[in-house]
Biopython code that builds the backbone (N, CA, C, O; Angstrom):
import numpy as np
from Bio.PDB.StructureBuilder import StructureBuilder

atoms = [
    (1, "MET", "N", (71.405, 126.413, 93.209)),
    (1, "MET", "CA", (72.630, 125.358, 93.598)),
    (1, "MET", "C", (72.381, 124.622, 94.471)),
    (1, "MET", "O", (71.365, 125.046, 95.023)),
    (2, "ILE", "N", (72.816, 123.509, 95.051)),
    (2, "ILE", "CA", (72.778, 122.680, 95.845)),
    (2, "ILE", "C", (73.868, 122.597, 96.770)),
    (2, "ILE", "O", (73.520, 123.711, 97.162)),
    (3, "LEU", "N", (74.497, 122.430, 97.229)),
    (3, "LEU", "CA", (76.011, 122.009, 98.259)),
    (3, "LEU", "C", (76.150, 120.745, 99.047)),
    (3, "LEU", "O", (75.605, 120.373, 100.086)),
    (4, "PRO", "N", (76.799, 120.337, 98.469)),
    (4, "PRO", "CA", (76.763, 118.307, 99.748)),
    (4, "PRO", "C", (76.544, 119.223, 100.630)),
    (4, "PRO", "O", (76.682, 120.446, 100.662)),
    (5, "ARG", "N", (75.902, 117.826, 101.874)),
    (5, "ARG", "CA", (75.319, 118.238, 103.528)),
    (5, "ARG", "C", (75.937, 117.681, 103.815)),
    (5, "ARG", "O", (76.524, 117.121, 102.889)),
    (6, "GLU", "N", (76.308, 117.371, 104.934)),
    (6, "GLU", "CA", (77.305, 116.161, 106.052)),
    (6, "GLU", "C", (76.415, 116.047, 107.537)),
    (6, "GLU", "O", (76.563, 116.642, 108.604)),
    (7, "PRO", "N", (75.253, 114.820, 107.017)),
    (7, "PRO", "CA", (73.981, 115.416, 108.507)),
    (7, "PRO", "C", (75.193, 114.878, 110.176)),
    (7, "PRO", "O", (75.922, 113.888, 110.217)),
    (8, "LYS", "N", (75.082, 115.477, 110.817)),
    (8, "LYS", "CA", (75.699, 115.248, 112.167)),
    (8, "LYS", "C", (76.248, 113.787, 112.865)),
    (8, "LYS", "O", (77.031, 113.625, 113.801)),
    (9, "TYR", "N", (75.356, 112.572, 111.846)),
    (9, "TYR", "CA", (75.546, 111.481, 112.350)),
    (9, "TYR", "C", (76.832, 110.601, 111.205)),
    (9, "TYR", "O", (77.362, 109.554, 111.574)),
    (10, "SER", "N", (77.095, 111.128, 110.104)),
    (10, "SER", "CA", (77.901, 111.138, 109.526)),
    (10, "SER", "C", (79.273, 112.104, 109.104)),
    (10, "SER", "O", (79.240, 113.334, 109.142)),
    (11, "ARG", "N", (80.476, 111.307, 108.697)),
    (11, "ARG", "CA", (81.445, 112.171, 107.737)),
    (11, "ARG", "C", (81.554, 111.945, 106.310)),
    (11, "ARG", "O", (81.835, 110.874, 105.771)),
    (12, "HIS", "N", (81.298, 113.077, 105.733)),
    (12, "HIS", "CA", (81.176, 113.254, 104.048)),
    (12, "HIS", "C", (83.083, 112.645, 103.741)),
    (12, "HIS", "O", (83.784, 112.783, 104.743)),
    (13, "SER", "N", (83.611, 112.207, 102.825)),
    (13, "SER", "CA", (85.204, 111.335, 102.289)),
    (13, "SER", "C", (85.672, 112.707, 101.386)),
    (13, "SER", "O", (86.872, 112.916, 101.212)),
    (14, "TYR", "N", (84.698, 113.574, 100.856)),
    (14, "TYR", "CA", (85.123, 114.561, 99.955)),
    (14, "TYR", "C", (85.760, 113.571, 98.648)),
    (14, "TYR", "O", (86.445, 114.137, 97.796)),
    (15, "HIS", "N", (85.542, 112.336, 98.559)),
    (15, "HIS", "CA", (86.529, 111.950, 97.474)),
    (15, "HIS", "C", (85.816, 113.009, 96.276)),
    (15, "HIS", "O", (86.509, 113.864, 95.723)),
    (16, "LEU", "N", (84.587, 112.861, 96.010)),
    (16, "LEU", "CA", (84.412, 113.659, 94.954)),
    (16, "LEU", "C", (83.830, 115.122, 95.710)),
    (16, "LEU", "O", (83.743, 115.064, 96.937)),
    (17, "TYR", "N", (83.522, 116.129, 95.191)),
    (17, "TYR", "CA", (82.500, 116.965, 95.092)),
    (17, "TYR", "C", (81.400, 117.504, 94.697)),
    (17, "TYR", "O", (81.506, 118.647, 94.253)),
    (18, "VAL", "N", (80.372, 117.037, 94.722)),
    (18, "VAL", "CA", (79.415, 117.190, 94.196)),
    (18, "VAL", "C", (78.311, 117.800, 94.304)),
    (18, "VAL", "O", (77.555, 117.243, 95.100)),
    (19, "ILE", "N", (77.690, 119.208, 93.576)),
    (19, "ILE", "CA", (76.766, 119.879, 93.596)),
    (19, "ILE", "C", (76.015, 119.391, 92.921)),
    (19, "ILE", "O", (76.353, 118.693, 91.965)),
    (20, "ARG", "N", (74.691, 119.652, 93.273)),
    (20, "ARG", "CA", (73.437, 119.712, 91.953)),
    (20, "ARG", "C", (73.218, 121.441, 91.626)),
    (20, "ARG", "O", (73.300, 122.390, 92.406)),
    (21, "VAL", "N", (72.897, 121.409, 90.098)),
    (21, "VAL", "CA", (72.410, 122.883, 89.860)),
    (21, "VAL", "C", (71.249, 122.369, 88.435)),
    (21, "VAL", "O", (71.139, 121.377, 87.714)),
    (22, "ASN", "N", (70.618, 123.558, 88.572)),
    (22, "ASN", "CA", (69.679, 123.374, 87.442)),
    (22, "ASN", "C", (69.791, 122.821, 85.821)),
    (22, "ASN", "O", (70.010, 123.546, 84.850)),
    (23, "PRO", "N", (69.594, 121.430, 85.798)),
    (23, "PRO", "CA", (69.805, 120.734, 84.637)),
    (23, "PRO", "C", (69.755, 121.459, 83.637)),
    (23, "PRO", "O", (70.546, 121.031, 82.796)),
    (24, "LYS", "N", (69.054, 122.626, 83.190)),
    (24, "LYS", "CA", (68.964, 123.684, 82.378)),
    (24, "LYS", "C", (69.939, 124.434, 82.062)),
    (24, "LYS", "O", (70.074, 125.046, 81.002)),
    (25, "LYS", "N", (70.894, 124.404, 83.277)),
    (25, "LYS", "CA", (72.050, 125.901, 82.798)),
    (25, "LYS", "C", (73.648, 124.579, 83.483)),
    (25, "LYS", "O", (74.810, 124.857, 83.778)),
    (26, "ARG", "N", (73.106, 123.591, 83.486)),
    (26, "ARG", "CA", (74.444, 122.365, 83.720)),
    (26, "ARG", "C", (75.412, 122.550, 83.061)),
    (26, "ARG", "O", (76.508, 122.832, 83.545)),
    (27, "ASP", "N", (75.097, 122.381, 81.439)),
    (27, "ASP", "CA", (75.658, 121.999, 80.094)),
    (27, "ASP", "C", (76.374, 123.618, 80.084)),
    (27, "ASP", "O", (77.586, 123.470, 79.925)),
    (28, "LYS", "N", (76.089, 124.790, 80.177)),
    (28, "LYS", "CA", (76.401, 125.987, 80.017)),
    (28, "LYS", "C", (77.450, 126.444, 81.343)),
    (28, "LYS", "O", (78.470, 127.132, 81.369)),
    (29, "ILE", "N", (76.772, 125.802, 82.284)),
    (29, "ILE", "CA", (78.042, 125.839, 83.213)),
    (29, "ILE", "C", (79.582, 125.472, 83.014)),
    (29, "ILE", "O", (80.656, 126.016, 83.271)),
    (30, "ILE", "N", (79.190, 124.374, 82.473)),
    (30, "ILE", "CA", (80.870, 123.154, 82.199)),
    (30, "ILE", "C", (81.510, 124.144, 80.723)),
    (30, "ILE", "O", (82.718, 124.288, 80.533)),
    (31, "GLU", "N", (80.540, 124.682, 79.891)),
    (31, "GLU", "CA", (81.051, 125.349, 78.632)),
    (31, "GLU", "C", (82.046, 126.317, 79.564)),
    (31, "GLU", "O", (83.276, 126.270, 79.569)),
    (32, "GLU", "N", (81.364, 127.030, 80.195)),
    (32, "GLU", "CA", (81.894, 128.119, 80.348)),
    (32, "GLU", "C", (82.957, 128.156, 81.361)),
    (32, "GLU", "O", (83.972, 128.822, 81.154)),
    (33, "LEU", "N", (82.782, 127.449, 82.502)),
    (33, "LEU", "CA", (84.335, 127.079, 83.491)),
    (33, "LEU", "C", (85.453, 126.456, 82.258)),
    (33, "LEU", "O", (86.654, 126.574, 82.500)),
    (34, "ARG", "N", (85.054, 125.850, 81.050)),
    (34, "ARG", "CA", (85.792, 125.290, 80.654)),
    (34, "ARG", "C", (86.544, 126.115, 79.622)),
    (34, "ARG", "O", (87.601, 125.757, 79.104)),
    (35, "LYS", "N", (85.857, 127.337, 79.353)),
    (35, "LYS", "CA", (86.810, 128.608, 78.909)),
    (35, "LYS", "C", (88.013, 128.707, 79.671)),
    (35, "LYS", "O", (89.195, 128.538, 79.370)),
    (36, "GLU", "N", (87.390, 129.046, 80.808)),
    (36, "GLU", "CA", (88.779, 129.434, 81.697)),
    (36, "GLU", "C", (89.311, 128.305, 82.676)),
    (36, "GLU", "O", (89.647, 128.488, 83.846)),
    (37, "ASN", "N", (89.324, 127.349, 82.125)),
    (37, "ASN", "CA", (90.784, 126.448, 81.776)),
    (37, "ASN", "C", (90.377, 125.856, 83.500)),
    (37, "ASN", "O", (91.108, 125.434, 84.396)),
    (38, "ILE", "N", (89.268, 126.013, 83.442)),
    (38, "ILE", "CA", (87.956, 124.521, 85.089)),
    (38, "ILE", "C", (87.496, 123.615, 84.098)),
    (38, "ILE", "O", (86.912, 123.762, 83.025)),
    (39, "PHE", "N", (87.922, 122.620, 84.754)),
    (39, "PHE", "CA", (86.742, 121.331, 84.184)),
    (39, "PHE", "C", (86.596, 120.571, 84.946)),
    (39, "PHE", "O", (87.364, 119.782, 85.496)),
    (40, "LEU", "N", (85.185, 120.844, 85.057)),
    (40, "LEU", "CA", (83.902, 119.796, 85.875)),
    (40, "LEU", "C", (83.865, 118.397, 85.414)),
    (40, "LEU", "O", (84.058, 118.197, 84.215)),
    (41, "GLY", "N", (83.649, 117.424, 86.183)),
    (41, "GLY", "CA", (83.100, 116.364, 85.754)),
    (41, "GLY", "C", (82.205, 116.032, 86.079)),
    (41, "GLY", "O", (82.038, 116.452, 87.224)),
    (42, "ILE", "N", (80.990, 115.170, 85.588)),
    (42, "ILE", "CA", (80.349, 114.184, 85.324)),
    (42, "ILE", "C", (80.567, 112.974, 85.542)),
    (42, "ILE", "O", (80.603, 112.442, 84.432)),
    (43, "TYR", "N", (80.760, 112.106, 86.447)),
    (43, "TYR", "CA", (81.393, 110.472, 87.027)),
    (43, "TYR", "C", (80.752, 109.975, 86.864)),
    (43, "TYR", "O", (81.021, 109.004, 86.156)),
    (44, "TYR", "N", (79.037, 110.156, 87.423)),
    (44, "TYR", "CA", (77.918, 109.029, 86.871)),
    (44, "TYR", "C", (76.725, 109.373, 86.096)),
    (44, "TYR", "O", (75.556, 109.535, 86.447)),
    (45, "PRO", "N", (77.350, 109.450, 84.866)),
    (45, "PRO", "CA", (76.338, 110.230, 83.974)),
    (45, "PRO", "C", (74.624, 109.095, 83.736)),
    (45, "PRO", "O", (73.470, 109.297, 83.359)),
    (46, "VAL", "N", (75.261, 108.190, 84.121)),
    (46, "VAL", "CA", (73.555, 107.031, 83.898)),
    (46, "VAL", "C", (73.513, 106.182, 84.981)),
    (46, "VAL", "O", (74.354, 105.326, 85.259)),
    (47, "PRO", "N", (72.451, 106.463, 85.615)),
    (47, "PRO", "CA", (72.121, 105.829, 86.679)),
    (47, "PRO", "C", (72.491, 104.240, 87.089)),
    (47, "PRO", "O", (72.642, 103.516, 86.105)),
    (48, "CYS", "N", (72.623, 103.733, 88.109)),
    (48, "CYS", "CA", (73.184, 102.083, 88.472)),
    (48, "CYS", "C", (72.145, 101.474, 87.411)),
    (48, "CYS", "O", (72.260, 100.711, 86.452)),
    (49, "HIS", "N", (71.190, 102.085, 87.952)),
    (49, "HIS", "CA", (69.815, 101.053, 87.574)),
    (49, "HIS", "C", (69.648, 101.077, 86.104)),
    (49, "HIS", "O", (69.083, 100.103, 85.608)),
    (50, "LEU", "N", (70.055, 102.049, 85.311)),
    (50, "LEU", "CA", (70.118, 101.628, 83.788)),
    (50, "LEU", "C", (71.146, 101.173, 83.506)),
    (50, "LEU", "O", (70.942, 100.361, 82.604)),
    (51, "GLN", "N", (72.396, 101.226, 83.808)),
    (51, "GLN", "CA", (73.841, 100.331, 83.336)),
    (51, "GLN", "C", (73.361, 99.206, 83.054)),
    (51, "GLN", "O", (72.540, 98.670, 83.798)),
    (52, "LYS", "N", (73.873, 98.533, 81.698)),
    (52, "LYS", "CA", (73.746, 97.586, 81.267)),
    (52, "LYS", "C", (73.774, 96.573, 81.403)),
    (52, "LYS", "O", (73.035, 95.745, 80.871)),
    (53, "VAL", "N", (74.993, 96.311, 82.461)),
    (53, "VAL", "CA", (74.971, 95.371, 83.432)),
    (53, "VAL", "C", (73.784, 94.879, 84.101)),
    (53, "VAL", "O", (73.613, 93.667, 84.227)),
    (54, "VAL", "N", (72.773, 95.906, 84.634)),
    (54, "VAL", "CA", (72.156, 95.611, 85.355)),
    (54, "VAL", "C", (70.850, 95.425, 84.907)),
    (54, "VAL", "O", (69.996, 94.881, 85.607)),
    (55, "LEU", "N", (70.588, 95.954, 83.486)),
    (55, "LEU", "CA", (69.294, 96.018, 82.705)),
    (55, "LEU", "C", (69.599, 94.553, 82.053)),
    (55, "LEU", "O", (68.617, 94.235, 81.382)),
    (56, "ASP", "N", (70.580, 93.581, 82.013)),
    (56, "ASP", "CA", (70.861, 92.379, 81.405)),
    (56, "ASP", "C", (69.774, 91.631, 82.305)),
    (56, "ASP", "O", (68.884, 90.968, 81.771)),
    (57, "ARG", "N", (69.900, 91.789, 83.966)),
    (57, "ARG", "CA", (70.186, 90.497, 84.971)),
    (57, "ARG", "C", (68.388, 91.065, 85.578)),
    (57, "ARG", "O", (67.484, 90.282, 85.871)),
    (58, "PHE", "N", (68.315, 92.377, 85.618)),
    (58, "PHE", "CA", (67.255, 92.472, 86.832)),
    (58, "PHE", "C", (66.419, 93.114, 85.662)),
    (58, "PHE", "O", (67.028, 93.463, 84.651)),
    (59, "GLU", "N", (64.901, 93.309, 85.754)),
    (59, "GLU", "CA", (63.732, 94.055, 85.578)),
    (59, "GLU", "C", (64.448, 95.794, 85.703)),
    (59, "GLU", "O", (65.183, 96.337, 86.528)),
    (60, "ARG", "N", (63.895, 96.171, 84.643)),
    (60, "ARG", "CA", (64.020, 97.633, 84.518)),
    (60, "ARG", "C", (62.865, 98.406, 85.750)),
    (60, "ARG", "O", (61.639, 98.376, 85.643)),
    (61, "LYS", "N", (63.455, 98.908, 86.612)),
    (61, "LYS", "CA", (62.476, 99.853, 87.472)),
    (61, "LYS", "C", (62.563, 102.011, 87.457)),
    (61, "LYS", "O", (63.613, 102.610, 87.690)),
    (62, "LYS", "N", (61.542, 102.554, 87.212)),
    (62, "LYS", "CA", (61.783, 103.809, 87.693)),
    (62, "LYS", "C", (62.154, 104.152, 88.769)),
    (62, "LYS", "O", (61.490, 103.855, 89.762)),
    (63, "LEU", "N", (63.277, 104.848, 88.859)),
    (63, "LEU", "CA", (64.078, 105.115, 90.057)),
    (63, "LEU", "C", (63.826, 107.102, 89.544)),
    (63, "LEU", "O", (64.741, 107.733, 89.015)),
    (64, "LEU", "N", (62.581, 107.668, 89.829)),
    (64, "LEU", "CA", (62.455, 109.158, 89.343)),
    (64, "LEU", "C", (63.243, 110.097, 90.364)),
    (64, "LEU", "O", (62.886, 111.274, 90.306)),
    (65, "ASN", "N", (63.932, 109.898, 90.998)),
    (65, "ASN", "CA", (64.647, 110.861, 91.731)),
    (65, "ASN", "C", (65.792, 111.000, 91.648)),
    (65, "ASN", "O", (66.355, 112.068, 91.889)),
    (66, "THR", "N", (66.389, 109.915, 91.280)),
    (66, "THR", "CA", (67.611, 109.060, 90.902)),
    (66, "THR", "C", (67.952, 109.476, 89.293)),
    (66, "THR", "O", (69.098, 109.551, 88.849)),
    (67, "GLU", "N", (66.494, 109.777, 88.372)),
    (67, "GLU", "CA", (66.871, 109.508, 87.025)),
    (67, "GLU", "C", (66.856, 111.135, 86.869)),
    (67, "GLU", "O", (67.392, 111.758, 85.953)),
    (68, "LYS", "N", (65.986, 111.790, 88.171)),
    (68, "LYS", "CA", (66.009, 113.274, 87.431)),
    (68, "LYS", "C", (68.034, 113.686, 88.443)),
    (68, "LYS", "O", (68.985, 114.155, 87.817)),
    (69, "ARG", "N", (68.065, 113.462, 89.381)),
    (69, "ARG", "CA", (69.287, 113.866, 89.908)),
    (69, "ARG", "C", (70.749, 113.505, 89.027)),
    (69, "ARG", "O", (71.907, 113.909, 88.928)),
    (70, "VAL", "N", (70.096, 112.756, 88.632)),
    (70, "VAL", "CA", (71.991, 112.548, 87.306)),
    (70, "VAL", "C", (71.788, 113.771, 86.257)),
    (70, "VAL", "O", (72.787, 114.251, 85.721)),
    (71, "LYS", "N", (70.696, 114.195, 86.011)),
    (71, "LYS", "CA", (70.704, 115.521, 85.048)),
    (71, "LYS", "C", (71.272, 116.554, 85.862)),
    (71, "LYS", "O", (71.857, 117.468, 85.281)),
    (72, "GLU", "N", (71.199, 116.561, 87.082)),
    (72, "GLU", "CA", (71.970, 118.147, 88.137)),
    (72, "GLU", "C", (72.800, 117.705, 88.490)),
    (72, "GLU", "O", (72.642, 118.071, 89.654)),
    (73, "ILE", "N", (74.130, 116.877, 88.531)),
    (73, "ILE", "CA", (74.965, 117.036, 89.143)),
    (73, "ILE", "C", (75.993, 117.255, 88.544)),
    (73, "ILE", "O", (76.028, 117.193, 87.315)),
    (74, "ILE", "N", (77.138, 117.582, 89.340)),
    (74, "ILE", "CA", (78.720, 118.298, 88.436)),
    (74, "ILE", "C", (79.638, 118.352, 89.821)),
    (74, "ILE", "O", (79.521, 118.891, 90.921)),
    (75, "SER", "N", (80.618, 117.495, 89.165)),
    (75, "SER", "CA", (81.783, 117.186, 90.249)),
    (75, "SER", "C", (82.764, 118.123, 90.166)),
    (75, "SER", "O", (83.632, 117.959, 89.309)),
    (76, "LEU", "N", (82.822, 119.479, 91.186)),
    (76, "LEU", "CA", (83.882, 120.491, 91.350)),
    (76, "LEU", "C", (85.344, 119.930, 91.023)),
    (76, "LEU", "O", (85.587, 118.730, 90.895)),
    (77, "PRO", "N", (86.248, 120.916, 90.909)),
    (77, "PRO", "CA", (88.132, 119.713, 90.657)),
    (77, "PRO", "C", (88.021, 120.213, 92.468)),
    (77, "PRO", "O", (87.738, 121.210, 93.133)),
    (78, "MET", "N", (88.438, 118.822, 92.664)),
    (78, "MET", "CA", (89.265, 118.195, 93.723)),
    (78, "MET", "C", (90.241, 117.729, 93.638)),
    (78, "MET", "O", (90.058, 116.594, 93.199)),
    (79, "TYR", "N", (92.059, 118.052, 93.923)),
    (79, "TYR", "CA", (93.030, 117.436, 94.007)),
    (79, "TYR", "C", (93.844, 118.174, 94.701)),
    (79, "TYR", "O", (93.588, 119.295, 95.142)),
    (80, "PRO", "N", (95.246, 117.338, 94.870)),
    (80, "PRO", "CA", (95.936, 117.715, 95.855)),
    (80, "PRO", "C", (96.897, 119.248, 95.884)),
    (80, "PRO", "O", (97.472, 119.499, 96.943)),
    (81, "ASN", "N", (96.976, 119.771, 95.265)),
    (81, "ASN", "CA", (97.565, 120.762, 94.152)),
    (81, "ASN", "C", (96.559, 122.152, 94.101)),
    (81, "ASN", "O", (96.926, 123.283, 93.784)),
    (82, "LEU", "N", (95.093, 121.698, 94.534)),
    (82, "LEU", "CA", (94.145, 122.847, 94.446)),
    (82, "LEU", "C", (94.611, 123.817, 95.290)),
    (82, "LEU", "O", (94.832, 123.219, 96.343)),
    (83, "THR", "N", (94.945, 125.211, 95.461)),
    (83, "THR", "CA", (95.123, 126.554, 95.901)),
    (83, "THR", "C", (93.464, 126.744, 96.511)),
    (83, "THR", "O", (92.387, 126.331, 96.080)),
    (84, "ASP", "N", (93.778, 127.436, 97.517)),
    (84, "ASP", "CA", (92.901, 127.982, 98.169)),
    (84, "ASP", "C", (92.404, 129.107, 97.512)),
    (84, "ASP", "O", (91.191, 129.312, 97.563)),
    (85, "ASP", "N", (93.404, 130.156, 96.676)),
    (85, "ASP", "CA", (93.251, 131.047, 95.595)),
    (85, "ASP", "C", (92.126, 130.516, 94.306)),
    (85, "ASP", "O", (91.183, 131.205, 93.916)),
    (86, "ARG", "N", (92.462, 129.206, 93.798)),
    (86, "ARG", "CA", (91.846, 129.309, 92.746)),
    (86, "ARG", "C", (90.411, 128.021, 92.945)),
    (86, "ARG", "O", (89.581, 127.679, 92.102)),
    (87, "ALA", "N", (90.604, 127.487, 94.603)),
    (87, "ALA", "CA", (89.350, 126.989, 94.885)),
    (87, "ALA", "C", (88.224, 128.161, 94.802)),
    (87, "ALA", "O", (87.199, 127.987, 94.143)),
    (88, "VAL", "N", (88.482, 129.366, 95.512)),
    (88, "VAL", "CA", (87.382, 130.603, 95.380)),
    (88, "VAL", "C", (87.281, 131.096, 94.839)),
    (88, "VAL", "O", (86.377, 131.929, 94.907)),
    (89, "ARG", "N", (88.479, 130.990, 93.386)),
    (89, "ARG", "CA", (88.019, 131.118, 91.913)),
    (89, "ARG", "C", (86.660, 130.797, 91.258)),
    (89, "ARG", "O", (85.786, 131.579, 90.882)),
    (90, "ILE", "N", (86.711, 129.148, 91.206)),
    (90, "ILE", "CA", (85.907, 128.345, 91.344)),
    (90, "ILE", "C", (84.572, 128.215, 91.243)),
    (90, "ILE", "O", (83.614, 127.841, 90.567)),
    (91, "ALA", "N", (84.951, 128.685, 92.203)),
    (91, "ALA", "CA", (83.400, 128.795, 93.707)),
    (91, "ALA", "C", (82.714, 130.098, 92.837)),
    (91, "ALA", "O", (81.782, 130.066, 92.034)),
    (92, "LYS", "N", (83.421, 131.095, 93.242)),
    (92, "LYS", "CA", (82.609, 132.358, 92.583)),
    (92, "LYS", "C", (82.389, 132.267, 91.334)),
    (92, "LYS", "O", (81.515, 133.082, 91.037)),
    (93, "LEU", "N", (82.716, 131.728, 90.513)),
    (93, "LEU", "CA", (82.659, 131.094, 89.002)),
    (93, "LEU", "C", (80.908, 130.737, 88.658)),
    (93, "LEU", "O", (80.073, 131.194, 87.877)),
    (94, "VAL", "N", (80.929, 129.420, 89.956)),
    (94, "VAL", "CA", (79.835, 128.558, 89.966)),
    (94, "VAL", "C", (79.039, 129.176, 90.227)),
    (94, "VAL", "O", (78.097, 128.996, 89.455)),
    (95, "LYS", "N", (78.744, 130.277, 91.356)),
    (95, "LYS", "CA", (77.968, 130.928, 91.899)),
    (95, "LYS", "C", (77.489, 131.870, 91.244)),
    (95, "LYS", "O", (76.259, 131.811, 91.274)),
    (96, "LYS", "N", (77.877, 132.738, 90.648)),
    (96, "LYS", "CA", (77.452, 133.399, 89.227)),
    (96, "LYS", "C", (76.911, 132.444, 87.937)),
    (96, "LYS", "O", (75.841, 132.466, 87.329)),
    (97, "LEU", "N", (77.756, 131.850, 87.831)),
    (97, "LEU", "CA", (76.809, 131.104, 86.674)),
    (97, "LEU", "C", (75.710, 130.193, 86.978)),
    (97, "LEU", "O", (74.915, 129.843, 86.106)),
    (98, "ALA", "N", (75.627, 129.724, 88.418)),
    (98, "ALA", "CA", (74.263, 129.020, 88.766)),
    (98, "ALA", "C", (73.104, 129.743, 88.959)),
    (98, "ALA", "O", (72.053, 129.163, 89.231)),
]
sb = StructureBuilder()
sb.init_structure("model")
sb.init_model(0)
sb.init_chain("A")
sb.init_seg("    ")
for serial, (resi, resn, name, xyz) in enumerate(atoms, 1):
    if name == "N":
        sb.init_residue(resn, " ", resi, " ")
    sb.init_atom(name, np.array(xyz, "f"), 0.0, 1.0, " ", f" {name:<3s}", serial, name[0])
structure = sb.get_structure()
């Protein structure tokens, strides 16, 4: 599991809290957490350069790192009413499954 990092020269907006997991385990992690009423998101399942609107206008490029990363990412729940206890529970479950 790889957590987001925040370089010294910038600040993360934390609009989404996206982590990277082993792509072979991603679906299982999502499935197991759903059983616990914890819903993870995959908000960008298709890289921008593979979106139809881009492909209709530009030559297709291979962006191997992007295509690899899109299979690894999941977004953890983040919302105003998320309690510390629930956040810790989610973190422990993700760590256990990842």
